[in-house]
Each structure stands twice: as C-alpha cells, then as structure tokens.
N, C-alpha and C positions, 0 to 999 in steps of 0.2 A: 610227409609230403615232400621233403627234400629228397628222400630216396626215390620216390615216384618221378620227380622232376629229372633227377640224374639218369634214371632208367630211360625216360623218354628221349633225353638228349643223346644217350648212348645208342638207342635204336635209330635215331635220326642220322647219327654219324655213319652207322652201318649202311643205311639206305643211300646216303650221299656218296659213300665210297663205291658202292656197287654201280650207281648211276654214272659217276665220274669214269669208272673203268669202262663202261659201255660206250660213253661218248669219246673217251680218249684211251683206246685199247692198248696203245704203246706204253701207258703207265701201268705197271703191275698193281693189282689191288692191294697186296700187303704194303707196298710203299705208300700208297695213298692213305691207307689206314694208319700207318706210322706217323705220317705228316699230320693227319687230323688229330691223332693222339697228342702229338707235340703241341698243337694248337690249343687243345683242351688243357694241357698242363700249364701253358702260359696264362690261361684265363683263371685258373684256380688259385686262390690265395695260398701263400706258403704254409706248408705243414698241414694243409686241410686233407690231403689224400696220402694214404700210405698203403702199399700192397700187403694184404694179409696172405703170406706165402702159403700157409697150410690150406687156407680156404681156396686159394687160386689153384693149387695142385689138385684138390679134391673135386672142385666144381667145374673146372675148365680142362686141365690137362688129363685128369683121370678119364672123364667121359670121351674125350677125343681119342685117347689111346685105346680105349675099349672099342670104339667104333672102327678104328683102323685095324685092330686085331680081328674084329668080326669080318671085315671085308678082305683081309690079307689072304693071299694064296700061300698058306703055311707049307704045303707040300713043296712048292717051288722054292720057298725061302730055306727050307731044310736042306735042299740040294747044295746050298752054299754055306752050310753051318760052320765050316772051318774059318772062312774069312769073317763071318759075322762074329764069332767068338773072339777072333783076333782083334777086330775093331772095338769090341766091347771092353775087353780087359787090357791087354798090353798097350794098345794105342792110347787109350784114355789115361792110363797111369803114367806112361812116359810123357805124354803131352802135359799132364798136370805138373809133373816134376820139372820139365824143361821150361815151361812158361813161368812157373813159380820162381825158378832160378833166375830167369831173365828179369822178371819184375823186381826181384830183390837186388839185382845188380843196378838196375835203373833207379830204384828208390831204396837206398840202403836203410832209410828210417823205418821201413816196414819190416816186421818180423818175418823170417823165412817161412814159418808155418802159415802165416797169413797169406803170403804170396802163393804158396802151394794151394791154399784154399781157393784163391783166384783161378789158378790153373785147373783145379778140379771142377769148379763151376763152369769153366769154358770148355771142358773136355768133351762132353757128349754132344753128338749131333742132334739138333732139334727136329723131330719128325714132323711137327706142325709146319715149321718153316720149310722143310724139304717138300712136304706135300703141296704147299702153295706154289713152289717153283715148278714141281713136276706137272702141274696143271697147264702150264704155258709151253712146256717143251716136251719133245719126244725123247725119252730115255730108252736105251736098250733094256729088254726085259730082265736080263741077268743083273744089270746095274741097279735097276729099280728094286728088285727083290732083295739084293744085298743091303741097300740103304734102308728099306723098310724093316728088315730083320734087325739091323743095327739100331734104328730109331725106336723100335718097340721096347728094347731091353736095356739100352745103354744108360738111360737116366738112373737106373738103379745103381749101377757101378759108379757113376759120377757122384751120386748123392752119398754113397758109402765113402768114397775117396774124400769128399768134402768134409764129412763128419769126422773122419780120422784126422784130417789136417786141422780141423777146429779143436778137437781134443788135444792134439799136440800143442796147438797155440795157447789154449787156456790153461793147460796143466803143465806144459813144459816137458812132457814125456811122450814117447811113441813106442809102441810094441808091434812088430811085424806079425807076431802070432795072434795078438788081439785083433789087428786089422783084418787078417785072413779069416779068423773065426767069425768076426762080425759080418764080413762079406758073405760067407757061406750061410750063416743063419738068416741074413736078410733075404738072400735068394731063395733058399729052401722054404723059409717061412712064408714068403710072398707067394711062391708056387702053391703051397699047401692051402693058404687062405683063398686064393683064386679058385682052386679045385673044389674046396668045400662050399663056398658061396654059389658056384655054378651048379653044383649037385643039389643044393637046397632049392635054388631057383627052378631047376628042372623038376624036382619032386613036387613043389607047389603047383607048377604048371600041370603036371600029370594028375595030381589030386583034384584040382579044380575041374579038370576035364572029366574025371571019373564020376564026380558027384553032380555034373552038369551045372556048375556054379560059376562058370567063367564067361567072360564077354570081351569085346575088343578093348574097352577101357582098362579093365583089370590086367589084361595081358600086356598092354602098353606100359602101364605103371610098373609092372613086374620087371620089364626090361630096362626102363629108364632108371629105376632105383638100384639095379644090380651093380653098376660101377660105383655109385656113391656108397652103398653099403660095404662093398668089397674094400674100397680104399680106406674107409673109416675103421673097419675092423683091423686091417693090416697095420695102419699107423698106430692104433691103440696098443697093439702088442709089439710095436717097434720092429716090424719087418717091412720089406719093400712094398709099399702100396702100388707103385708103378707096375712091378711084375705081377702083382695080384690081379689088377684090373686087366692086364694083357692076357693072362691065363684064363680069366673068367670070360673075356670076349672071345677067345679062341674056342673054348668049350661050349659057349652059348651057340656059336655058329656051327659047331661040329656035332650035329644031331641029324637023325633020319627025319626026313620030311613026311608029314602026314597030309595026304592030299584030301582036304575037305574044305568046305566053304569058310568055316571060322578061321582056319589057318591062313587061307588065302586073303581074307579080309584083314586079319591082323598084320600080315606081311606088308600089304599095300599101305596101311595106315602108318605102321612103324617106319617104313622106308621114307614116307613123306615127312613124318615128324623128325626123323634123324637128319634128313637133308637140311631142314630148317634149323635144328639145334646145332648141327655141325657148322653151318654158315655163321650163326651167331657166335659160337664159341671160337671159331677160327678168327673171325673179325675182332672179337674181344681180345684175343692174344696180341694182335698187332697194335690195336688201339692202346691197350695197357702198356705195351712195349714203348710206344711213343710217349705216353704220359710219364713213365718211369725214366726214360732217357732225359726228358726235360727236367724232372724233379731232381734227378741225381746230378746232372751236368751243371745246372744253373749255379748252385752255390760254389762249386769248385772253380768254374770259369770266372766267377765274379770275385773270388778271393785273391788277394794280393800275395798270399802265402805260397802259392804254387806257381811254378814256371810253366807258362802256357805252351811254349814250344816243346818243352820236355813232356808235357801231358800228351800232346798230339803225337809226338814222336813215339812215346811209349805205346800208345794205342796201335799205331801202324806197325811197329816192330813186333808187338805181341801177335797181331793178326798174321803178319808175314811168317813168323815162327810157327804159328798154329797150322797153316797150310803146308809149310815146308816139312814139318815133322810128319804130318799125315801122309804127304806124298812119299816121303822116304820109307815110311813103314809099309805103305801099300806096295810100293815098288819092290821092297825086299820080299814081301809075301809072294808076289807074282813071280819074281825071279826064282825063288826057291821051288815053287810049285811047277813052273814051266820047265825048269831044268830037269825035274824028275819025269815030266811027261814028254820031254824032248820036242818042245814046240818053240815057235818063234815069239820072242818077247815083243817085237814091234807091233804085232796084231793087237796087243792089249794096252798100248800106250793111251789110247783115247779113253778106254774104260778106267784106267788109273787116274787120269785127269778128271774125269767125271766124278769118280768116287771122292777125289780130293776136294774139289770145289763145291760139291754138294754137301759137304760137312759143315753147313752153316749153323750158326747159333741163333737162339731166339729167347723168348721171355722166360723159358725154364732156367736159363743161365742166371738171369737177374733174380728170379725167384729163389734160386739156390743160394746165392750170395747174401740174400736178405734173411737167410736163416741164422746168420750170426747174431749174437745177443745185441740188444739195442745200445748198450753202453759202448760196445766195441764198434758198432756201426757209426755212432756219433764221434768216436775217437779217431776212426780211420775211414772217413768218407771217400778217400782216394781209392779204396778197394772197390767200392760200388762204381765209381767213375770208370775204372779200368775195365771192369766186366761189361758195363753198359756200352762203352766205346767200342770194345772189340766185338761185341754182339752186333752192333749196328754196322760196323765196317765189314765184318765177315758176311753179313747178309747182303749188303750192297755189292760186295765182291762177287758173290754167287750170281746176283742179278746181271752183272756186267760180263762175267766170263762164260757162264753156261750157254748163253745164246750162240757163242762161237764154237762150242763143243757139241752141242746138240742141235737138232733140227726143229723148226717150228712145226707144230702139229698141222698136218695137211689132211684134207678130206680123202678118205680111202676110195677104192674102186667100188666098194659096196654102196657108197652114196650115189654113184652114177647109176647103179642098178636100181636103187630106190626111186630115182626119177623115172626110170623105165617102167617100174611097177605101177607107179601112180598114173603114168601116161596110158598104160594098158587098161587100167580100171576106167579112166575117163573115156577111152575109146569104146569099151564095153557098154558103158552107160549111154553113150551117144547112139549105139545100135538099138538100145531100148526105146529111143524116141519114136522109132517107126511104129511101134505097137502100143503107144501110149496116147490117150486122148488129152488128158490134162498134163501138159508138158512143163508147166511152170515149176513144180517141185523138183522134177528131174533135172531141169536146167540149173536150179539152185545147187543140187548135188554135184553136177558137172563143174559148175563154177568153183565150188569148194575145192575140188581136186586140182583144178588148174591153178587156183591160188596157192595151194600147198606146193605144187611144182615150181611156181615162180619163187616162192620164199626159199625153197630148198636150193634152187640154182643160185640165187643171190647170196645165200649164206656161205657158198663155197668161193665166192669172188672176194677180191680185196676191196678195201674201202674206196679206192679210186673208181672201180667199176660200179660199185653201189651208188656213188655220187653221180656217175654218168647216167645210171638208170633213172634216178630221180630227176635229173636235168631233162632227159628225154620225155619223161612223163609231164614235166612242166611245159615242154614244147607242144605236146599233144593237147594239153589243156588250153594253151594259147590259141592253137588252130581251131579247136572246138568253140571256144568263146568268140573268136572273130567271126567264124562261120555262122554262129547263132545270131549275133548282132546284125550281120549283113543280111541274113535271111529275113529277120524281123523288120528291118528298115525297108526291104524290097517287097514286103507283104507276102513272102513265101511261107510264112508260118504265123499262125494266129496267137492271140493272147494266151489261150489255155495251153497250147503246145509249147509256147515260149516259156511259161512258168515251169512246166514239168521238166523241160530240157535244162533249164537253169538250175533246177534242183539236182539234176544229175551231175552237172558241172560242179556244184558246191560239194557234193559227196566225193567226187573225184579229187577236188582240191584238198579236202580234209585228209585223204589217204596218202598224200604225198609227204614223205619224210624229208624234212629240211634241216640244214645246219642251224646253229644258234642265231646267227645274224639274219638268215633268211626267214627263220621262224618269227623273229621280232617284226620284220617287215610285213610278214603275212598278217600277224595280229593287228598291226597298225592299219593295214589296208582294210581288214575286216571291220575294225572300229570305224573307219571313215565311211565304209559302206553302210553300216548301221545308222550312223548319224545322218547320212544323206537320206536314207529311207524314212527316218523319223521326221526330218525336216520336210520332206515331200508330203508325208501324211498330215503334218501340221498345216501346211499351206493349202492342201486340197481337202481339208476337213475329213481325213480318213477315207480317201477314195479306195485304197486297196482293201481296207477292212470291210468297207461297204460292199465291194465287189465279191468278197468271199461269202457274203450272205446269200448271194444270188446262186442258188444251187444249180440252175440250168446252165449258167455260164461256166461253172466249175467242172461239170461233168464232161469227160473226154468223149468225143464223137469219133466216128470212123475216119473222118477227114483229118482229125488231129493225129491219129495213129499214122496215117499216110504221110503227113507233113514231117513228123518226127523221123520216120524211117527214111524218107527222102533226104532230109538234112544229114542224118547219120551216114548215109551212103556217100553224099557229096563231101562231107568232112573226111571220110575214110580215104577217098581218092587223094585228097591233098596231103593227108598224114602219111600215106604210103610213099608218095612222091618225095615229100620232105625228108622222110627217114632214109630213103634211097640215096639222096644227095649228101647225107651225113656219113656214109659208110667209110669215107676216107678219114673222117675226124674221130668217130667213135668206133668201138670194137664191132666188127662185122657180125659176129655171132649174136651180139646184144641187139643190134638193129634188126637182124633176121627174126629173132625171137619176138620182138615187139610187133613186127609186121605180121607174123603168123598169128599172134594173139588177136590182133585187130581184125584180120581176115576171118578168123574163126568166129568172132562175134558177128561179123557182117553176114556170114553164111546163114545165120538164123534170123535175118532181118524180116523175112517174109512171114515169120511166125507171129500169130496174134498175141503171143505172150511176151513179145519183145519189150514193150514198155514196162510191164509189170516186173519183168526180170532184170532189166538193165537200168531203167529210169526210176521206177517207184520202189519204195521200201515196203516189202510184204512180210507178213508174219511167217516165221520159220516153221512151217508145218510139213516139212519134207522128211519126217523121221523114217518112213518106210523106204524112201529112196536112198537115204544115207545108210540105212542098214544093209540095203542091197550093195552099196559101194563097199562097205566094210567086209561083207562076205566075199566079194570079188577080190578085195585086197588081200585077204587071208589066203585065198586060193592062189593068187599070183605069187605070194611070198613062199608058199609051199613048193610051187613049181620051180621057182628060181633057185630055192635051196636044193631041191632034188637034182637040178641040172648043174649044181655047184657054181652057179653064177654069183651067189652071195654066201658068206660064211654062216655056219650054224649060230654063232654068237650074234651076228648082225641080224639074222632072221628072228632070233629071240627078242632082240631090241625092237624090231619092227612090229612084232606081234603085241608086245607090251604097249606100243604107241596106239595100235588099233584098238586094243582093249580099253585104254584110257579115253580115246575119242568116242567109242561106243557107249561107255558108261556115262560120259558127259552128255551125249546126245539123248540118252534115255532118261536123263534126270527129269523127274516129273515136276519138281518145284521151280523150274525155270520161269523167270518173271517175264511175261510177254505183255505187260501192261502198256508200254509205249506203242507197240504194234496194234494192240487192241484199240487204243484211243484213236490212232490214225485211221484205222479201219472204220471206226464209228463215225468219225468226221466225214469220211468219204461217203458213207451210206446216207448220212443225214444231209 
C-alpha cells in the first residue's frame, strides 16, 4: 500500500507541475518539477529514500533514449559526425580530468581519482535535460542535430570514464590500455546487443504477422519491452546499455512501412502511449533530481565540518570551468574546420555559444556518481554534493542564458494558412444552408469550425491579448445581462423567454476563462445566487418547481421566439457600439474579430433554428454535417499544399488532426445521456 500511495503522490506531482506550467508559462516545467521534488524530499524522513541507480537507468533513462533514438533524424545527425564524436570523446575526457583537478585543488582531502570520478559524472550532456529546454526555444537545425547526436551516445563514454576513475580510486592503479580496451568493448558490445535485440524484435513481429496471431496489444507490448530487454542484456554482459537501447531504437524506426490497417492502428496507439510514457518519465527525471538534491545537500549543509562558503564557491567554480572547457574545445574545433574551408568564424559564434550552454547536466550525472560503493558514498558525501550542486547550477544557467541566444518559438506562416483553411470550410458549409431544410445540425457544424478558428487565433497571441479577449467577453456578458433584466422589467419579454435567455447567459458565463482571483469571485457569486434561489423557493413554497410542472407554461411559443430574437438584436446594437468605443483601448483587430463574430450570429436571427442553436443545448446529432466539413477540410488542405501555401510537413500534421477529429466524431460509444434526459424533460 505504501508503494501505491507514493505512486499516487508522484502522479499528482506531475499533474500539478503541468497545470502550474499552463497557468504560469514563464516558469519552465522542469524547474517546477525540481522544486516539487525538493518539497517531497523535505517531507520524507531521513534515509527513507535512496535512488536505485541501475533501476533508474533501466526503467527511466533507457526508454527515454530509446524513444529519442526512434524519433531522431539519424541522416541529419550523421552529417555532423565529426563534431559529435569530438564532443563524445575528447571533450568529455578533458572535462573529466580538468574538473577533477580543480576539485582536488579545492578539496585536498579528496583523493585525485575520486575527484576525476566527479568530473566524469559531470562530463556528458544530459539529453533529457536538453530536450526539455529545446521545447521552449527555437534552435537552429544543425545545432539541435549535433546536441541530439551527442546526447544519444555520450552517456556511454561518461560511464566508462567514471568506472575507470572508480577502479583507479579503489585499487590505486590505472592502465590506459585497459581503459581504452574497456571503452572499445563497451561500445562494440552495446552496438551488438542493440542490433541483436532489434533483429529479434523484428523477427517476432514478422512471425506473428505470418501466422495471423498478432494484435494491437501484443505489438505495443513488444515495442515497450524492447528497451527494457535490451538494457538488461547489455548490463548483464557488462557492455553499454545506453548505446544498446539507442541502436535498438534507431533500428526499430528504420524499417519499411507496410500500409495496412493493423500497422496504422498500432502506430496510432503506440504514438499515444509513448507520449504519455515520455511525459511521465521526463517528469520523473526532474522530480527525482529535486529529491536527490535535497537528500544530498541537507546533511552537508547542516554539518559543521564543511565550510559553507567553500562549498558554494566550489560548485560555481566547477560549473564555470565546465562551460569554459566546453566553449574552448568547441571553439577550437570550429576554428580548425573553418580554416580548412576558408570561411568566416564570426558566423558561427552563436552556434558555439548555443552548443556550450546547451551542455547542461541532469539526473544521469547524479545517478552516475551514486554508482560508487555505499561505504565510499558514506565516507565521501562531499562527492555527491559537488555533483548535485553543479548539476543544478548548470541546468539553471542553461535556463537563464539560452533565452538570450535562441528565439522563442513563434507561430509559423503555416498557422495563418490553417486559419484560412478553416474559414474556407465554414464558408462552404454556409453555402450548404441554402439547400438544407433542417438547418440546426449544419449550424452546429459551422459553429464548431468558427470555434476552432477562434481558438487557433488566440493560441498565437500572447497572454495579455488572451486576457483582453476574456475581458471583452465579460463586457458582452454584462451588456447581455443588463439588456435581459431591463427587457423583463419593461415587459418586453415573458417568463418563458426570460428563463431560456438566462440559460444562454449562464452557458456563456461558464465558457469565460478567468484568472485565479476572478475565478474565486465567480464561484462566490454563483454560491450566493444558489443560496438566493433556495431561499426564494423556501419562502414561496417552491414556486419555481411548481411552475416547472406546468407543461403549457414551459413550452416555447412563436411569440417567445420573436421576443428572444428581438432582444438579441437590441443587445447586438449596444455591443457593437460599445466595442467600437474600445478600439483605442484594446487591440483593433481583436475588437473587429468580436464584432464580426457577433454580426455573423445576428445574420441568422431570422432562422427558426436560432433558439435551439444558440440558446438551448441540443443533442449533437450532426455527424453527417461534420463529415461533410472534414471532407471539405481535406480538400482545402490538398489545394493549399498544391499551391505551396503550406509546407508538406504541416499539411501532414493537419491531415492527422482531421483524422483524429473524424475518428472521435464517429465514435459510437459517445455518451449522450445528459442530452437525452434534457430532451425527455422537454417532451414531457
């Protein structure tokens, strides 16, 4: 039960981190997860938690690198094989020796080999940490490919360097020949294991297909078990499990596609499952990093044996040296290559800085240093503190520096074309209204496309514009509400129409996204409204409930439709005028879009379906109309791609979106019970 409890807490932490990042996008999700991990570490009793390094590498890092290898553009990475190999071997080994030397100078009580082990643990760039940074910033393609190639393979060289330093520390001897042969065996052995397991996986897949004994579940389990099996076999025969899972991932993705229904279904399911698994594993990396930081740092900082100033100084000096060595080595590589190619070095300074400060460290560094025997770990807790401190400071340095070197990801021109495509579909559907008797389902399909256009436009705007949008919606709600109350007091609208229009306003109010304070105010006002209603019913002996039983009074008549339409038109005039007066305060394009949306709704006011479409909630029975929309959307995507208005890659993404929407719309098990009950109440 304790394991189940911790698992639930862990999943809750991941949900909280994702929600916090959505509410406060300026806070990177990895940083939030690290802070939450530190909080968990503070709550846990001393010595209750200890990272099982082998299990962590097998269950977390292995699958993440396997998935990264599957999705990596290996052809593009191989174009930069020289610098990738340069970063994997010379840079890591020189960094390990340099940082080990500095650590030994600062802390003479530590054995030199132990300090080199610290440097080896901090040498490799953490691909998981880099991937989390690359999601927030726009990296040049060549820089991203170089870093991915380095991140996929450098853990192996880092672990070998660490083990060699550990052997020298524990035995007091070091052999360059032995170190070189161990590195070669680890790499070649890891490659061989990855190749063999990938071939076995492919053979099983082919065999199950040939005997017609496969299904989606078995295919999914085959893929998910591949990185675990590969890592386990590699580690059992003492070769690089990291290289093994990377090779297995590359070979798993490098196969000819068979275009059939089963393969398509398997691909869809595995993609969804891997997205969820990757999110959980990525989150676990940073939460565990936070927990380990707290567990490692607390006893050292509380101890009177260590000089606190020297501790912090050591962490910052080691981090500084880490980036300096990386920059100098990368600068030397570029200078040598560019001299041979007779190009200007100035053009590549930004790339060099990006490669330098993207070399952040992560949980793998801590997991590596925890490979030391437990007796040495207890004897030298300072080693763990130095690795944990440099890991944290290097990651924070990357977060602070990279925004100034890279650009925030901006919406591409393809997204503007996406809006145009959706608008074309909506216009085509509106043309269909002329030849349709039952217009309500078609109106619902048109509204769906206009809603997608609105969401797409707002997603490209900054937070300030989105807040302005919600503020303007609140203004419209206020005008609608005041107009309704005034019309009711003046007798321009009856009880039936008043209740229906009030329901429309309540639905509008629910759809307004508010900030935290405004949301609390909203809930408070709703609570007051409910209490007032209950008090009114108590004093009038259930007048409203009794009126609901009168079916004749509840049934909308033609006069009610006219009253609602007349009120909607009157409110529209006030809303359009109010929005026009705000053009100097809010963004003009935002005001114009809201005015056009309102006028579009008003243009259908003469339709008898207006109340059912805009006011009442009806059962979503417009499948045929939505399928018509999806057909038109695919047609527009093809035309825009043919005219080179959108890229082939973006067109592929749009088609996938249409496929997902269509699949969801055709889902037969959709629960329409709430709509059925409301329809039953209306009929009775």
